[in-house]
C-alpha positions in Angstrom: -36.0 11.7 17.1 -39.8 11.5 16.5 -38.8 11.8 12.7 -36.5 9.0 12.9 -39.1 7.0 14.8 -41.7 7.5 12.2 -39.2 6.8 9.4 -38.2 3.7 10.8 -41.8 2.7 11.6 -42.6 3.5 7.9 -39.7 1.5 6.6 -40.7 -1.5 8.7 -44.2 -1.3 7.4 -43.0 -1.1 3.9 -40.9 -3.9 4.1 -43.5 -6.3 5.6 -46.6 -4.7 3.8 -45.3 -2.9 0.6 -48.9 -2.5 -0.9 -50.0 -0.4 2.1 -49.3 3.2 0.5 -51.3 2.0 -2.6 -54.1 0.7 -0.4 -54.2 4.2 1.5 -54.4 6.1 -1.8 -57.3 3.9 -3.1 -59.3 4.3 0.2 -58.6 8.3 -0.1 -59.8 8.3 -3.6 -63.1 6.2 -2.7 -63.8 8.3 0.3 -63.5 11.7 -1.8 -65.6 10.1 -4.5 -68.3 9.0 -2.0 -68.5 12.3 -0.5 -68.7 14.1 -3.9 -71.3 11.5 -5.8 -73.7 11.3 -2.6 -76.9 13.2 -3.2 -77.7 14.3 0.4 -81.3 15.0 1.4 -82.2 18.5 2.7 -81.3 18.6 6.1 -83.6 20.2 8.6 -81.3 21.7 11.4 -83.9 21.9 13.9 -84.6 18.1 13.5 -81.1 16.6 13.1 -80.6 13.7 15.3 -77.5 13.3 17.4 -76.9 9.8 15.7 -76.8 11.5 12.2 -74.4 14.3 13.4 -72.0 12.0 15.0 -72.1 9.9 11.7 -71.0 12.9 9.6 -68.4 13.9 11.9 -67.0 10.4 12.0 -66.6 10.5 8.3 -64.8 13.8 8.1 -62.3 12.6 10.7 -61.8 9.5 9.1 -61.0 11.1 5.8 -58.6 13.7 7.5 -56.9 10.8 9.1 -56.3 8.9 5.9 -55.0 12.1 4.3 -52.8 12.6 7.2 -51.4 9.4 7.4 -50.8 9.3 3.6 -48.7 12.7 4.0 -46.8 11.3 6.8 -45.9 8.3 5.0 -44.8 10.3 1.9 -42.8 12.6 4.3 -41.3 9.7 6.0 -40.4 8.2 2.9 -38.7 11.3 1.7 -36.8 11.8 4.9 -35.5 8.0 4.8 -34.4 8.5 1.2 -32.7 11.6 2.2 -30.9 9.9 5.1 -30.0 6.9 2.9 -28.5 9.5 0.3 -26.4 11.0 2.8 -25.1 7.8 4.3 -24.2 6.6 0.9 -22.5 10.1 -0.2 -20.5 10.0 3.2 -19.5 6.4 2.6 -18.3 7.1 -1.0 -16.3 10.1 0.2 -14.9 7.9 2.9 -14.0 5.2 0.5 -12.4 7.6 -2.1 -10.3 9.2 0.6 -9.2 5.9 1.6 -8.3 4.8 -1.8 -6.4 8.1 -2.4 -4.4 7.5 0.8 -3.6 3.9 -0.1 -2.5 4.9 -3.4 -0.1 7.5 -1.8 1.3 5.0 0.6 1.8 2.5 -2.2 3.7 5.2 -4.3 5.8 6.2 -1.6 6.5 2.4 -0.7 7.5 1.7 -4.3 9.9 4.8 -4.4 11.4 3.6 -1.1 12.0 -0.1 -2.4 13.5 1.5 -5.8 16.1 3.4 -3.6 16.6 0.5 -1.5 17.3 -1.8 -4.5 19.7 0.6 -6.1 21.9 0.3 -2.9 21.6 -3.5 -2.8 22.6 -3.8 -6.5 25.5 -1.4 -6.2 26.9 -3.5 -3.4 26.0 -6.8 -4.9 27.9 -5.6 -8.1 30.9 -4.7 -5.9 30.8 -8.3 -4.3 30.3 -10.2 -7.6 33.1 -8.2 -9.4 35.7 -8.1 -6.5 38.2 -8.7 -9.2 37.7 -5.3 -10.7 37.3 -3.4 -7.3 40.5 -4.3 -5.4 40.8 -0.5 -5.3 37.8 -0.4 -3.1 38.7 -3.4 -0.9 37.8 -1.9 2.3 34.3 -2.1 1.0 34.3 -5.9 1.5 36.1 -5.8 4.9 33.6 -5.8 7.8 36.4 -4.9 10.1 36.4 -1.4 8.6 34.1 0.9 10.7 32.3 2.2 7.6 31.9 -1.1 6.1 30.3 -2.6 9.4 27.8 0.3 9.4 26.8 -0.6 5.9 26.2 -4.2 6.8 24.1 -3.1 9.7 22.1 -0.8 7.6 21.4 -3.3 4.9 20.1 -5.6 7.6 17.9 -3.0 9.2 16.5 -1.9 5.7 16.0 -5.6 4.9 14.2 -6.3 8.2 11.9 -3.0 7.9 11.0 -3.9 4.3 9.3 -7.1 5.5 6.4 -5.4 6.9 4.0 -3.7 4.5 1.7 -2.3 7.2 1.0 1.5 6.5 2.4 2.5 10.1 5.8 0.9 9.4 6.4 3.0 6.2 7.9 5.7 8.1 10.3 3.3 9.9 11.3 1.7 6.4 11.8 5.4 5.0 14.3 6.0 7.6 16.4 2.8 7.3 16.6 3.4 3.6 17.8 6.9 4.3 20.3 5.6 6.6 21.3 2.8 4.2 22.1 5.4 1.4 24.2 7.4 3.7 26.0 4.3 5.1 26.8 3.1 1.4 28.0 6.4 0.3 30.2 6.8 3.3 31.8 3.4 3.1 32.3 3.6 -0.6 33.9 7.0 -0.3 36.2 5.6 2.3 37.2 2.5 0.3 37.9 4.6 -2.8 40.2 6.9 -0.9 41.9 4.5 1.2 42.5 1.6 -1.2 44.6 -1.1 0.5 46.6 1.3 2.6 44.6 0.5 5.8 45.9 -3.1 5.7 48.8 -4.5 7.4 52.0 -4.5 5.3 52.0 -8.1 4.8 48.3 -8.3 3.7 49.0 -5.1 1.7 51.7 -6.9 -0.2 49.5 -9.9 -0.9 46.9 -7.5 -2.6 49.7 -5.9 -4.5 50.9 -9.4 -5.6 47.3 -10.5 -6.5 46.9 -7.4 -8.7 50.1 -8.4 -10.3 49.0 -12.0 -10.7 45.6 -10.8 -12.3 47.5 -8.6 -14.9 49.3 -11.9 -15.9 46.2 -13.9 -16.1 44.2 -11.3 -18.0 47.1 -10.7 -20.7 45.7 -12.3 -23.8 49.4 -12.4 -25.2 50.5 -14.6 -22.4 50.7 -18.6 -22.4 47.5 -20.1 -21.3 48.9 -22.6 -18.5 50.8 -19.6 -17.0 47.6 -17.2 -17.2 45.6 -20.2 -15.4 48.4 -20.6 -12.7 48.3 -16.8 -12.3 44.5 -16.6 -11.8 44.5 -19.3 -9.0 47.3 -17.4 -7.3 45.6 -14.1 -7.4 42.5 -15.7 -6.0 44.3 -17.4 -3.2 46.1 -14.1 -2.4 42.9 -12.2 -2.3 41.1 -14.9 0.0 44.1 -14.6 2.4 43.2 -11.1 3.0 39.4 -10.9 2.5 36.8 -13.8 2.7 35.4 -13.9 -0.7 31.9 -15.6 -1.1 31.6 -18.7 -3.1 29.4 -17.0 -5.6 31.8 -14.3 -5.9 34.6 -16.7 -6.6 32.5 -18.5 -9.1 31.9 -15.1 -10.8 35.8 -14.2 -11.0 36.6 -17.5 -12.7 33.7 -17.3 -15.1 34.6 -13.7 -16.0 38.2 -14.7 -16.6 37.8 -18.0 -18.3 37.0 -16.7 -21.7 40.1 -14.9 -21.7 42.2 -17.8 -20.8 40.6 -20.1 -23.5 41.1 -17.7 -26.4 44.7 -19.1 -26.9 
């Protein structure tokens, strides 16, 4: 405590009077030189007066005080420098540790976002290419339990991704893991089930849609008939599964080149 107080007082002194150490050193050198250069007269110990003895003692104690003050100031400066170095070192270590931690969190988030995007893109490709995925029709039907779970998982992962706070990363990881499992389950169910889960009438519509698509994509066919077959296929598909407008546009765009080759 005393050391800290001395250091603080010394620091304040140096801030408001930075030339003080130099002045003390100069006074010390002047005093020592004066003592050595003086040519004292022989002193008769028997006749030395009290005033002369007091003057000599005062000079000696003054010199000692100056030396002690200078040494104390130097020690205080060393202590302050050591304390500042320790503070700076600890601050640097904390900064480095925080930087490493932030880097690890950023890497983990980037990996999670990559996994999240992979599922989103896979499901988006399915929706935009429904024409080629009628054998996985259940993946587009939210009335199917596995597909409903997939949609919920997509929404949960989207919401968890919005927040970038470090404490939400674990929640995001759990939602991405759940999303991957939900997509795998829904896709497997859709591939193995096909259109068999549909009522007979809707299943026939899908079968007729597949037949109409085969006519629409047959390059050997007559162009007007192929266009009629394409429109019929899209109508039959929509009677079973609501198709987004974007997906309908993609279906027509993907098949239009084949229809215009004739």
